[in-house]
Steps between C-alpha positions, in 0.01 A plus 500: 500500500241403235356175624424379853333218676350578834444224767640319801725217587313196609600274787624246255731756335292552185404851390127552478435753228185716579559768229708574200547846347693612200592825336690357207332737253578796716139606540595654838796698626738302716387694806126442427574123447689493828208656680255255353722200613526643839131553529405155384751347741374703780143417445581127482693525817214659695238253369714185554680632808835369387813652360489545115807446287566681175720314250630647181409210261238417245267215577225590245513566124487870377219418261229236479236420231144568601257278313 
């Protein structure tokens, strides 16, 4: 798992993306990245009081230009 989107399924069936994380460049070990994903999903779940879903997908670019 290198890229994930974390969010929830809305009543209309769409997926609401709340966070995207990537480890495409391997900055973290697989275990450390998995722990980060779990932590973020857990924090969002507690704050929003709803079940979070973690999808292995890429919804944001790896790199962006900062002007």
